[in-house]
All heavy atoms as TSV, in Angstrom:
chain	resi	resn	atom	element	x	y	z
A	1	MET	N	N	112.137	159.372	26.060
A	1	MET	CA	C	112.969	158.211	26.269
A	1	MET	C	C	112.162	157.161	27.032
A	1	MET	O	O	111.572	157.432	28.052
A	1	MET	CB	C	114.207	158.622	27.076
A	1	MET	CG	C	115.123	157.476	27.331
A	1	MET	SD	S	116.445	157.935	28.461
A	1	MET	CE	C	117.796	158.026	27.360
A	2	GLU	N	N	112.158	155.928	26.535
A	2	GLU	CA	C	111.391	154.856	27.156
A	2	GLU	C	C	112.258	154.091	28.145
A	2	GLU	O	O	113.455	153.960	27.963
A	2	GLU	CB	C	110.889	153.890	26.086
A	2	GLU	CG	C	109.834	154.498	25.190
A	2	GLU	CD	C	109.300	153.477	24.208
A	2	GLU	OE1	O	109.222	152.297	24.580
A	2	GLU	OE2	O	108.982	153.871	23.100
A	3	SER	N	N	111.626	153.595	29.169
A	3	SER	CA	C	112.328	152.812	30.176
A	3	SER	C	C	112.569	151.401	29.655
A	3	SER	O	O	111.705	150.801	29.026
A	3	SER	CB	C	111.487	152.755	31.450
A	3	SER	OG	O	112.087	151.886	32.362
A	4	CYS	N	N	113.727	150.861	29.913
A	4	CYS	CA	C	114.075	149.508	29.487
A	4	CYS	C	C	113.775	148.474	30.569
A	4	CYS	O	O	113.906	147.285	30.342
A	4	CYS	CB	C	115.560	149.428	29.122
A	4	CYS	SG	S	115.971	150.414	27.684
A	5	ALA	N	N	113.404	148.938	31.732
A	5	ALA	CA	C	113.148	148.019	32.840
A	5	ALA	C	C	111.850	147.263	32.615
A	5	ALA	O	O	110.849	147.823	32.185
A	5	ALA	CB	C	113.083	148.784	34.158
A	6	ALA	N	N	111.880	145.999	32.908
A	6	ALA	CA	C	110.681	145.167	32.801
A	6	ALA	C	C	109.771	145.472	33.979
A	6	ALA	O	O	110.233	145.783	35.071
A	6	ALA	CB	C	111.071	143.691	32.812
A	7	PRO	N	N	108.463	145.372	33.784
A	7	PRO	CA	C	107.550	145.618	34.903
A	7	PRO	C	C	107.739	144.570	35.984
A	7	PRO	O	O	108.031	143.414	35.704
A	7	PRO	CB	C	106.162	145.523	34.275
A	7	PRO	CG	C	106.343	144.865	32.961
A	7	PRO	CD	C	107.771	145.047	32.558
A	8	ARG	N	N	107.585	144.995	37.234
A	8	ARG	CA	C	107.753	144.081	38.362
A	8	ARG	C	C	106.570	143.138	38.452
A	8	ARG	O	O	105.431	143.520	38.250
A	8	ARG	CB	C	107.873	144.877	39.653
A	8	ARG	CG	C	109.143	145.707	39.682
A	8	ARG	CD	C	109.289	146.399	40.972
A	8	ARG	NE	N	109.615	145.389	41.987
A	8	ARG	CZ	C	109.755	145.659	43.261
A	8	ARG	NH1	N	109.589	146.870	43.705
A	8	ARG	NH2	N	110.050	144.714	44.119
A	9	SER	N	N	106.847	141.918	38.759
A	9	SER	CA	C	105.811	140.911	38.910
A	9	SER	C	C	105.265	140.972	40.338
A	9	SER	O	O	106.006	141.171	41.286
A	9	SER	CB	C	106.393	139.532	38.631
A	9	SER	OG	O	105.427	138.549	38.841
A	10	THR	N	N	103.972	140.787	40.481
A	10	THR	CA	C	103.367	140.748	41.811
A	10	THR	C	C	102.761	139.377	42.040
A	10	THR	O	O	102.678	138.553	41.133
A	10	THR	CB	C	102.257	141.813	41.953
A	10	THR	OG1	O	101.232	141.512	41.006
A	10	THR	CG2	C	102.804	143.208	41.711
A	11	ALA	N	N	102.313	139.140	43.236
A	11	ALA	CA	C	101.736	137.838	43.583
A	11	ALA	C	C	100.520	137.514	42.726
A	11	ALA	O	O	100.238	136.356	42.469
A	11	ALA	CB	C	101.359	137.806	45.056
A	12	THR	N	N	99.805	138.516	42.279
A	12	THR	CA	C	98.609	138.251	41.482
A	12	THR	C	C	98.926	138.044	40.015
A	12	THR	O	O	98.090	137.564	39.275
A	12	THR	CB	C	97.586	139.394	41.638
A	12	THR	OG1	O	98.208	140.615	41.250
A	12	THR	CG2	C	97.079	139.493	43.046
A	13	ASP	N	N	100.149	138.379	39.572
A	13	ASP	CA	C	100.540	138.213	38.174
A	13	ASP	C	C	100.953	136.789	37.852
A	13	ASP	O	O	100.818	136.343	36.724
A	13	ASP	CB	C	101.717	139.134	37.817
A	13	ASP	CG	C	101.342	140.598	37.840
A	13	ASP	OD1	O	100.137	140.906	37.791
A	13	ASP	OD2	O	102.258	141.423	37.919
A	14	THR	N	N	101.501	136.083	38.813
A	14	THR	CA	C	102.040	134.763	38.568
A	14	THR	C	C	101.089	133.694	39.076
A	14	THR	O	O	100.408	133.881	40.077
A	14	THR	CB	C	103.399	134.599	39.279
A	14	THR	OG1	O	103.219	134.840	40.662
A	14	THR	CG2	C	104.438	135.543	38.716
A	15	PRO	N	N	101.035	132.555	38.380
A	15	PRO	CA	C	100.164	131.483	38.867
A	15	PRO	C	C	100.720	130.887	40.146
A	15	PRO	O	O	101.934	130.801	40.327
A	15	PRO	CB	C	100.190	130.462	37.729
A	15	PRO	CG	C	101.428	130.757	36.966
A	15	PRO	CD	C	101.717	132.224	37.162
A	16	GLY	N	N	99.861	130.497	41.044
A	16	GLY	CA	C	100.298	129.922	42.305
A	16	GLY	C	C	100.621	128.449	42.171
A	16	GLY	O	O	100.253	127.805	41.198
A	17	GLN	N	N	101.304	127.942	43.156
A	17	GLN	CA	C	101.575	126.517	43.208
A	17	GLN	C	C	100.273	125.791	43.514
A	17	GLN	O	O	99.373	126.340	44.134
A	17	GLN	CB	C	102.583	126.225	44.306
A	17	GLN	CG	C	103.912	126.905	44.112
A	17	GLN	CD	C	104.824	126.611	45.297
A	17	GLN	OE1	O	104.858	125.504	45.811
A	17	GLN	NE2	N	105.544	127.624	45.735
A	18	GLN	N	N	100.184	124.559	43.105
A	18	GLN	CA	C	98.987	123.769	43.366
A	18	GLN	C	C	99.194	122.916	44.613
A	18	GLN	O	O	100.280	122.364	44.817
A	18	GLN	CB	C	98.672	122.879	42.162
A	18	GLN	CG	C	98.328	123.664	40.914
A	18	GLN	CD	C	97.127	124.569	41.127
A	18	GLN	OE1	O	96.086	124.142	41.615
A	18	GLN	NE2	N	97.273	125.831	40.780
A	19	PRO	N	N	98.169	122.793	45.459
A	19	PRO	CA	C	98.319	122.002	46.685
A	19	PRO	C	C	98.477	120.518	46.361
A	19	PRO	O	O	97.942	120.030	45.362
A	19	PRO	CB	C	97.008	122.256	47.436
A	19	PRO	CG	C	96.035	122.647	46.389
A	19	PRO	CD	C	96.828	123.352	45.324
A	20	PRO	N	N	99.195	119.776	47.202
A	20	PRO	CA	C	99.372	118.342	46.972
A	20	PRO	C	C	98.072	117.554	47.129
A	20	PRO	O	O	97.934	116.485	46.556
A	20	PRO	CB	C	100.404	117.922	48.017
A	20	PRO	CG	C	100.488	119.031	48.989
A	20	PRO	CD	C	99.961	120.261	48.337
A	21	SER	N	N	97.125	118.084	47.897
A	21	SER	CA	C	95.807	117.464	48.012
A	21	SER	C	C	94.770	118.566	48.240
A	21	SER	O	O	95.092	119.615	48.794
A	21	SER	CB	C	95.773	116.427	49.132
A	21	SER	OG	O	96.049	117.014	50.367
A	22	PRO	N	N	93.533	118.345	47.813
A	22	PRO	CA	C	92.494	119.375	47.945
A	22	PRO	C	C	92.234	119.769	49.393
A	22	PRO	O	O	92.384	118.963	50.307
A	22	PRO	CB	C	91.249	118.700	47.353
A	22	PRO	CG	C	91.756	117.563	46.555
A	22	PRO	CD	C	93.054	117.142	47.170
A	23	GLY	N	N	91.878	121.033	49.596
A	23	GLY	CA	C	91.510	121.521	50.910
A	23	GLY	C	C	92.661	122.011	51.771
A	23	GLY	O	O	92.452	122.403	52.908
A	24	MET	N	N	93.869	121.995	51.242
A	24	MET	CA	C	95.018	122.453	52.023
A	24	MET	C	C	95.118	123.973	51.976
A	24	MET	O	O	94.597	124.611	51.067
A	24	MET	CB	C	96.307	121.818	51.512
A	24	MET	CG	C	96.298	120.301	51.674
A	24	MET	SD	S	97.884	119.560	51.379
A	24	MET	CE	C	98.607	119.705	52.996
A	25	VAL	N	N	95.776	124.547	52.974
A	25	VAL	CA	C	96.008	125.986	53.034
A	25	VAL	C	C	97.481	126.250	52.765
A	25	VAL	O	O	98.333	125.384	52.961
A	25	VAL	CB	C	95.585	126.591	54.397
A	25	VAL	CG1	C	94.096	126.419	54.623
A	25	VAL	CG2	C	96.380	126.007	55.549
A	26	TRP	N	N	97.790	127.462	52.288
A	26	TRP	CA	C	99.163	127.883	52.040
A	26	TRP	C	C	99.594	128.729	53.223
A	26	TRP	O	O	98.987	129.750	53.528
A	26	TRP	CB	C	99.233	128.692	50.752
A	26	TRP	CG	C	100.612	129.190	50.443
A	26	TRP	CD1	C	101.057	130.476	50.557
A	26	TRP	CD2	C	101.722	128.435	49.979
A	26	TRP	NE1	N	102.378	130.553	50.185
A	26	TRP	CE2	C	102.808	129.305	49.827
A	26	TRP	CE3	C	101.911	127.081	49.687
A	26	TRP	CZ2	C	104.061	128.892	49.386
A	26	TRP	CZ3	C	103.153	126.671	49.244
A	26	TRP	CH2	C	104.202	127.576	49.095
A	27	VAL	N	N	100.656	128.306	53.918
A	27	VAL	CA	C	101.149	128.999	55.099
A	27	VAL	C	C	102.338	129.857	54.703
A	27	VAL	O	O	103.316	129.360	54.146
A	27	VAL	CB	C	101.568	127.986	56.191
A	27	VAL	CG1	C	102.154	128.705	57.386
A	27	VAL	CG2	C	100.383	127.135	56.607
A	28	ASN	N	N	102.249	131.163	54.982
A	28	ASN	CA	C	103.367	132.078	54.772
A	28	ASN	C	C	104.219	132.006	56.032
A	28	ASN	O	O	103.799	132.435	57.103
A	28	ASN	CB	C	102.856	133.500	54.521
A	28	ASN	CG	C	103.963	134.470	54.228
A	28	ASN	OD1	O	105.049	134.373	54.780
A	28	ASN	ND2	N	103.677	135.426	53.371
A	29	LEU	N	N	105.410	131.447	55.897
A	29	LEU	CA	C	106.276	131.222	57.052
A	29	LEU	C	C	106.811	132.511	57.651
A	29	LEU	O	O	107.142	132.555	58.836
A	29	LEU	CB	C	107.432	130.305	56.657
A	29	LEU	CG	C	107.017	128.939	56.102
A	29	LEU	CD1	C	108.231	128.185	55.577
A	29	LEU	CD2	C	106.269	128.135	57.141
A	30	ASP	N	N	106.904	133.574	56.855
A	30	ASP	CA	C	107.420	134.853	57.347
A	30	ASP	C	C	106.392	135.608	58.191
A	30	ASP	O	O	106.724	136.173	59.224
A	30	ASP	CB	C	107.867	135.743	56.193
A	30	ASP	CG	C	109.076	135.187	55.462
A	30	ASP	OD1	O	109.846	134.410	56.073
A	30	ASP	OD2	O	109.256	135.524	54.292
A	31	THR	N	N	105.151	135.616	57.735
A	31	THR	CA	C	104.118	136.408	58.412
A	31	THR	C	C	103.270	135.597	59.394
A	31	THR	O	O	102.465	136.166	60.122
A	31	THR	CB	C	103.171	137.052	57.385
A	31	THR	OG1	O	102.496	136.019	56.658
A	31	THR	CG2	C	103.923	137.967	56.436
A	32	LYS	N	N	103.421	134.272	59.369
A	32	LYS	CA	C	102.637	133.377	60.231
A	32	LYS	C	C	101.136	133.463	59.932
A	32	LYS	O	O	100.291	133.345	60.817
A	32	LYS	CB	C	102.901	133.654	61.708
A	32	LYS	CG	C	104.355	133.572	62.089
A	32	LYS	CD	C	104.551	132.470	63.052
A	32	LYS	CE	C	106.005	132.439	63.495
A	32	LYS	NZ	N	106.595	131.169	63.283
A	33	VAL	N	N	100.809	133.681	58.657
A	33	VAL	CA	C	99.429	133.775	58.198
A	33	VAL	C	C	99.202	132.663	57.186
A	33	VAL	O	O	100.072	132.366	56.371
A	33	VAL	CB	C	99.170	135.148	57.545
A	33	VAL	CG1	C	97.814	135.210	56.879
A	33	VAL	CG2	C	99.296	136.251	58.580
A	34	PHE	N	N	98.001	132.041	57.212
A	34	PHE	CA	C	97.700	131.062	56.174
A	34	PHE	C	C	96.587	131.579	55.267
A	34	PHE	O	O	95.746	132.365	55.667
A	34	PHE	CB	C	97.380	129.672	56.749
A	34	PHE	CG	C	96.120	129.561	57.567
A	34	PHE	CD1	C	94.895	129.345	56.959
A	34	PHE	CD2	C	96.171	129.629	58.946
A	34	PHE	CE1	C	93.733	129.204	57.713
A	34	PHE	CE2	C	95.029	129.482	59.716
A	34	PHE	CZ	C	93.804	129.275	59.089
A	35	HIS	N	N	96.651	131.114	54.021
A	35	HIS	CA	C	95.723	131.553	52.980
A	35	HIS	C	C	94.944	130.357	52.462
A	35	HIS	O	O	95.523	129.320	52.159
A	35	HIS	CB	C	96.495	132.209	51.825
A	35	HIS	CG	C	97.352	133.341	52.277
A	35	HIS	ND1	N	96.854	134.603	52.459
A	35	HIS	CD2	C	98.669	133.402	52.615
A	35	HIS	CE1	C	97.835	135.398	52.870
A	35	HIS	NE2	N	98.938	134.690	52.981
A	36	ARG	N	N	93.630	130.530	52.363
A	36	ARG	CA	C	92.758	129.485	51.840
A	36	ARG	C	C	92.614	129.633	50.329
A	36	ARG	O	O	92.921	130.683	49.766
A	36	ARG	CB	C	91.385	129.589	52.488
A	36	ARG	CG	C	91.391	129.306	53.971
A	36	ARG	CD	C	89.977	129.411	54.539
A	36	ARG	NE	N	89.955	129.134	55.952
A	36	ARG	CZ	C	89.874	130.070	56.886
A	36	ARG	NH1	N	89.814	131.335	56.568
A	36	ARG	NH2	N	89.839	129.732	58.154
A	37	GLU	N	N	92.113	128.581	49.693
A	37	GLU	CA	C	91.870	128.618	48.254
A	37	GLU	C	C	90.964	129.799	47.923
A	37	GLU	O	O	89.988	130.058	48.627
A	37	GLU	CB	C	91.214	127.311	47.801
A	37	GLU	CG	C	91.086	127.207	46.313
A	37	GLU	CD	C	90.588	125.849	45.863
A	37	GLU	OE1	O	90.282	124.996	46.716
A	37	GLU	OE2	O	90.500	125.652	44.648
A	38	GLY	N	N	91.310	130.547	46.886
A	38	GLY	CA	C	90.553	131.726	46.501
A	38	GLY	C	C	91.207	133.019	46.947
A	38	GLY	O	O	90.921	134.084	46.428
A	39	ASP	N	N	92.108	132.949	47.931
A	39	ASP	CA	C	92.841	134.125	48.391
A	39	ASP	C	C	93.875	134.498	47.337
A	39	ASP	O	O	94.446	133.628	46.676
A	39	ASP	CB	C	93.531	133.794	49.715
A	39	ASP	CG	C	94.130	135.002	50.419
A	39	ASP	OD1	O	94.519	135.965	49.737
A	39	ASP	OD2	O	94.237	134.964	51.652
A	40	ARG	N	N	94.150	135.767	47.161
A	40	ARG	CA	C	95.088	136.209	46.131
A	40	ARG	C	C	96.509	135.714	46.355
A	40	ARG	O	O	97.300	135.643	45.434
A	40	ARG	CB	C	95.060	137.728	45.990
A	40	ARG	CG	C	95.620	138.457	47.205
A	40	ARG	CD	C	95.428	139.928	47.121
A	40	ARG	NE	N	96.465	140.505	46.276
A	40	ARG	CZ	C	96.709	141.786	46.175
A	40	ARG	NH1	N	95.972	142.642	46.842
A	40	ARG	NH2	N	97.670	142.223	45.415
A	41	TYR	N	N	96.881	135.361	47.583
A	41	TYR	CA	C	98.233	134.888	47.866
A	41	TYR	C	C	98.320	133.363	48.023
A	41	TYR	O	O	99.353	132.840	48.401
A	41	TYR	CB	C	98.774	135.561	49.133
A	41	TYR	CG	C	98.895	137.048	48.975
A	41	TYR	CD1	C	98.038	137.907	49.643
A	41	TYR	CD2	C	99.839	137.601	48.124
A	41	TYR	CE1	C	98.135	139.278	49.490
A	41	TYR	CE2	C	99.947	138.965	47.956
A	41	TYR	CZ	C	99.095	139.799	48.642
A	41	TYR	OH	O	99.193	141.152	48.470
A	42	TYR	N	N	97.252	132.656	47.726
A	42	TYR	CA	C	97.200	131.198	47.875
A	42	TYR	C	C	98.258	130.537	46.990
A	42	TYR	O	O	98.195	130.589	45.772
A	42	TYR	CB	C	95.805	130.713	47.494
A	42	TYR	CG	C	95.544	129.247	47.720
A	42	TYR	CD1	C	95.446	128.724	49.001
A	42	TYR	CD2	C	95.350	128.381	46.646
A	42	TYR	CE1	C	95.164	127.387	49.216
A	42	TYR	CE2	C	95.073	127.043	46.850
A	42	TYR	CZ	C	94.982	126.553	48.128
A	42	TYR	OH	O	94.703	125.231	48.347
A	43	GLY	N	N	99.280	129.968	47.616
A	43	GLY	CA	C	100.355	129.290	46.893
A	43	GLY	C	C	101.350	130.205	46.215
A	43	GLY	O	O	102.141	129.769	45.402
A	44	LYS	N	N	101.339	131.503	46.542
A	44	LYS	CA	C	102.153	132.457	45.793
A	44	LYS	C	C	103.268	133.145	46.566
A	44	LYS	O	O	104.115	133.767	45.950
A	44	LYS	CB	C	101.251	133.535	45.191
A	44	LYS	CG	C	100.295	132.978	44.170
A	44	LYS	CD	C	99.467	134.067	43.559
A	44	LYS	CE	C	98.492	133.510	42.557
A	44	LYS	NZ	N	97.683	134.544	41.960
A	45	THR	N	N	103.294	133.082	47.875
A	45	THR	CA	C	104.360	133.781	48.598
A	45	THR	C	C	105.659	132.995	48.477
A	45	THR	O	O	105.660	131.788	48.252
A	45	THR	CB	C	103.986	133.985	50.076
A	45	THR	OG1	O	103.783	132.719	50.687
A	45	THR	CG2	C	102.741	134.845	50.212
A	46	LYS	N	N	106.776	133.684	48.630
A	46	LYS	CA	C	108.082	133.046	48.428
A	46	LYS	C	C	108.439	132.043	49.516
A	46	LYS	O	O	109.041	131.014	49.250
A	46	LYS	CB	C	109.180	134.107	48.359
A	46	LYS	CG	C	109.131	134.916	47.099
A	46	LYS	CD	C	110.274	135.896	47.048
A	46	LYS	CE	C	110.194	136.712	45.780
A	46	LYS	NZ	N	111.302	137.659	45.663
A	47	HIS	N	N	108.097	132.343	50.749
A	47	HIS	CA	C	108.476	131.484	51.874
A	47	HIS	C	C	107.226	130.883	52.485
A	47	HIS	O	O	106.647	131.429	53.417
A	47	HIS	CB	C	109.252	132.276	52.931
A	47	HIS	CG	C	110.487	132.905	52.384
A	47	HIS	ND1	N	111.643	132.202	52.173
A	47	HIS	CD2	C	110.733	134.150	51.960
A	47	HIS	CE1	C	112.545	132.997	51.654
A	47	HIS	NE2	N	112.021	134.196	51.516
A	48	GLY	N	N	106.797	129.753	51.940
A	48	GLY	CA	C	105.594	129.126	52.441
A	48	GLY	C	C	105.600	127.629	52.232
A	48	GLY	O	O	106.513	127.076	51.620
A	49	LYS	N	N	104.560	126.992	52.766
A	49	LYS	CA	C	104.404	125.554	52.566
A	49	LYS	C	C	102.937	125.187	52.738
A	49	LYS	O	O	102.136	125.954	53.272
A	49	LYS	CB	C	105.280	124.769	53.528
A	49	LYS	CG	C	104.900	124.874	54.992
A	49	LYS	CD	C	105.834	124.013	55.825
A	49	LYS	CE	C	105.440	124.042	57.289
A	49	LYS	NZ	N	106.294	123.153	58.093
A	50	TRP	N	N	102.597	124.001	52.266
A	50	TRP	CA	C	101.232	123.494	52.353
A	50	TRP	C	C	101.018	122.788	53.676
A	50	TRP	O	O	101.900	122.085	54.152
A	50	TRP	CB	C	100.959	122.514	51.215
A	50	TRP	CG	C	101.033	123.143	49.871
A	50	TRP	CD1	C	102.025	122.981	48.957
A	50	TRP	CD2	C	100.103	124.047	49.292
A	50	TRP	NE1	N	101.751	123.735	47.844
A	50	TRP	CE2	C	100.573	124.393	48.020
A	50	TRP	CE3	C	98.911	124.610	49.719
A	50	TRP	CZ2	C	99.898	125.280	47.181
A	50	TRP	CZ3	C	98.235	125.481	48.885
A	50	TRP	CH2	C	98.732	125.801	47.631
A	51	MET	N	N	99.827	122.999	54.259
A	51	MET	CA	C	99.418	122.309	55.486
A	51	MET	C	C	97.904	122.157	55.430
A	51	MET	O	O	97.238	122.862	54.688
A	51	MET	CB	C	99.723	123.137	56.735
A	51	MET	CG	C	101.126	123.309	57.120
A	51	MET	SD	S	101.164	124.232	58.700
A	51	MET	CE	C	102.885	124.177	59.055
A	52	THR	N	N	97.401	121.280	56.278
A	52	THR	CA	C	95.954	121.284	56.462
A	52	THR	C	C	95.640	122.476	57.365
A	52	THR	O	O	96.521	122.968	58.091
A	52	THR	CB	C	95.455	119.993	57.140
A	52	THR	OG1	O	95.986	119.927	58.460
A	52	THR	CG2	C	95.831	118.762	56.334
A	53	GLU	N	N	94.418	122.936	57.344
A	53	GLU	CA	C	94.056	124.068	58.198
A	53	GLU	C	C	94.223	123.715	59.667
A	53	GLU	O	O	94.680	124.540	60.463
A	53	GLU	CB	C	92.621	124.514	57.905
A	53	GLU	CG	C	92.264	125.784	58.611
A	53	GLU	CD	C	90.968	126.413	58.146
A	53	GLU	OE1	O	90.498	126.087	57.035
A	53	GLU	OE2	O	90.421	127.238	58.894
A	54	THR	N	N	93.902	122.495	60.036
A	54	THR	CA	C	94.055	122.046	61.423
A	54	THR	C	C	95.511	122.115	61.855
A	54	THR	O	O	95.823	122.585	62.958
A	54	THR	CB	C	93.521	120.604	61.579
A	54	THR	OG1	O	92.160	120.572	61.137
A	54	THR	CG2	C	93.607	120.118	63.005
A	55	GLU	N	N	96.433	121.663	60.985
A	55	GLU	CA	C	97.869	121.723	61.299
A	55	GLU	C	C	98.336	123.168	61.436
A	55	GLU	O	O	99.119	123.494	62.328
A	55	GLU	CB	C	98.687	121.052	60.196
A	55	GLU	CG	C	98.528	119.555	60.107
A	55	GLU	CD	C	99.168	118.971	58.872
A	55	GLU	OE1	O	99.296	119.662	57.843
A	55	GLU	OE2	O	99.549	117.786	58.930
A	56	ALA	N	N	97.854	124.040	60.549
A	56	ALA	CA	C	98.261	125.447	60.574
A	56	ALA	C	C	97.828	126.116	61.876
A	56	ALA	O	O	98.611	126.820	62.518
A	56	ALA	CB	C	97.684	126.186	59.370
A	57	VAL	N	N	96.591	125.894	62.282
A	57	VAL	CA	C	96.087	126.491	63.526
A	57	VAL	C	C	96.851	125.930	64.724
A	57	VAL	O	O	97.252	126.678	65.622
A	57	VAL	CB	C	94.565	126.258	63.661
A	57	VAL	CG1	C	94.060	126.659	65.033
A	57	VAL	CG2	C	93.818	127.034	62.574
A	58	ALA	N	N	97.089	124.622	64.734
A	58	ALA	CA	C	97.815	123.993	65.841
A	58	ALA	C	C	99.255	124.513	65.941
A	58	ALA	O	O	99.818	124.587	67.038
A	58	ALA	CB	C	97.815	122.480	65.679
A	59	ALA	N	N	99.838	124.895	64.796
A	59	ALA	CA	C	101.215	125.401	64.776
A	59	ALA	C	C	101.284	126.894	65.092
A	59	ALA	O	O	102.365	127.473	65.114
A	59	ALA	CB	C	101.848	125.122	63.423
A	60	GLY	N	N	100.132	127.528	65.326
A	60	GLY	CA	C	100.125	128.928	65.727
A	60	GLY	C	C	99.931	129.933	64.597
A	60	GLY	O	O	100.075	131.131	64.813
A	61	TYR	N	N	99.605	129.455	63.401
A	61	TYR	CA	C	99.343	130.372	62.289
A	61	TYR	C	C	97.904	130.856	62.366
A	61	TYR	O	O	97.037	130.189	62.911
A	61	TYR	CB	C	99.587	129.661	60.952
A	61	TYR	CG	C	101.022	129.248	60.766
A	61	TYR	CD1	C	101.428	127.945	61.037
A	61	TYR	CD2	C	101.977	130.163	60.334
A	61	TYR	CE1	C	102.753	127.563	60.868
A	61	TYR	CE2	C	103.298	129.792	60.168
A	61	TYR	CZ	C	103.680	128.494	60.438
A	61	TYR	OH	O	104.988	128.121	60.276
A	62	ARG	N	N	97.642	132.043	61.809
A	62	ARG	CA	C	96.273	132.585	61.806
A	62	ARG	C	C	95.802	132.745	60.369
A	62	ARG	O	O	96.605	132.889	59.445
A	62	ARG	CB	C	96.210	133.919	62.537
A	62	ARG	CG	C	96.983	135.034	61.868
A	62	ARG	CD	C	96.742	136.378	62.565
A	62	ARG	NE	N	97.504	137.424	61.918
A	62	ARG	CZ	C	97.128	138.063	60.816
A	62	ARG	NH1	N	95.985	137.775	60.241
A	62	ARG	NH2	N	97.874	139.009	60.289
A	63	ALA	N	N	94.502	132.748	60.185
A	63	ALA	CA	C	93.909	132.901	58.857
A	63	ALA	C	C	94.111	134.334	58.368
A	63	ALA	O	O	94.098	135.283	59.162
A	63	ALA	CB	C	92.421	132.575	58.898
A	64	SER	N	N	94.297	134.488	57.065
A	64	SER	CA	C	94.427	135.835	56.503
A	64	SER	C	C	93.104	136.566	56.629
A	64	SER	O	O	92.036	135.963	56.618
A	64	SER	CB	C	94.848	135.770	55.044
A	64	SER	OG	O	93.789	135.304	54.244
A	65	LYS	N	N	93.174	137.875	56.735
A	65	LYS	CA	C	91.960	138.677	56.844
A	65	LYS	C	C	91.348	138.953	55.486
A	65	LYS	O	O	90.212	139.364	55.386
A	65	LYS	CB	C	92.276	140.001	57.539
A	65	LYS	CG	C	92.681	139.798	58.985
A	65	LYS	CD	C	92.984	141.093	59.669
A	65	LYS	CE	C	93.390	140.846	61.112
A	65	LYS	NZ	N	93.754	142.070	61.803
A	66	THR	N	N	92.116	138.733	54.406
A	66	THR	CA	C	91.629	139.019	53.058
A	66	THR	C	C	91.182	137.777	52.317
A	66	THR	O	O	90.773	137.866	51.184
A	66	THR	CB	C	92.736	139.703	52.230
A	66	THR	OG1	O	93.862	138.817	52.155
A	66	THR	CG2	C	93.150	141.020	52.844
A	67	GLY	N	N	91.263	136.625	52.958
A	67	GLY	CA	C	90.905	135.376	52.294
A	67	GLY	C	C	89.441	135.315	51.911
A	67	GLY	O	O	88.575	135.842	52.588
A	68	LYS	N	N	89.158	134.680	50.784
A	68	LYS	CA	C	87.790	134.544	50.294
A	68	LYS	C	C	87.125	133.274	50.811
A	68	LYS	O	O	85.927	133.217	50.933
A	68	LYS	CB	C	87.779	134.524	48.767
A	68	LYS	CG	C	88.201	135.828	48.146
A	68	LYS	CD	C	88.168	135.710	46.640
A	68	LYS	CE	C	88.648	136.964	45.985
A	68	LYS	NZ	N	88.658	136.853	44.535
A	69	GLY	N	N	87.909	132.237	51.041
A	69	GLY	CA	C	87.337	130.937	51.380
A	69	GLY	C	C	87.091	130.742	52.858
A	69	GLY	O	O	87.528	129.778	53.419
A	70	LYS	N	N	86.377	131.636	53.515
A	70	LYS	CA	C	86.161	131.544	54.969
A	70	LYS	C	C	85.062	130.601	55.320
A	70	LYS	O	O	84.119	130.391	54.763
A	70	LYS	CB	C	85.884	132.927	55.534
A	70	LYS	CG	C	87.115	133.788	55.441
A	70	LYS	CD	C	86.872	135.117	56.083
A	70	LYS	CE	C	88.143	135.943	55.959
A	70	LYS	NZ	N	88.054	137.227	56.493
């Protein structure tokens, strides 16, 4: 018997949102972590917004440990 359930989508399956201007970071509001371009969660988390890196650091967010664009 085959399962009728559709496979669950993950952050890497769906395309991320595009930043309003180049060089912005994606801030995950739930985890207080920001993701740089190239990170697997860049523009993809459900509760986030775009900021400059300077704004993110000033607001108390920290860089992701898995980000590629360090």
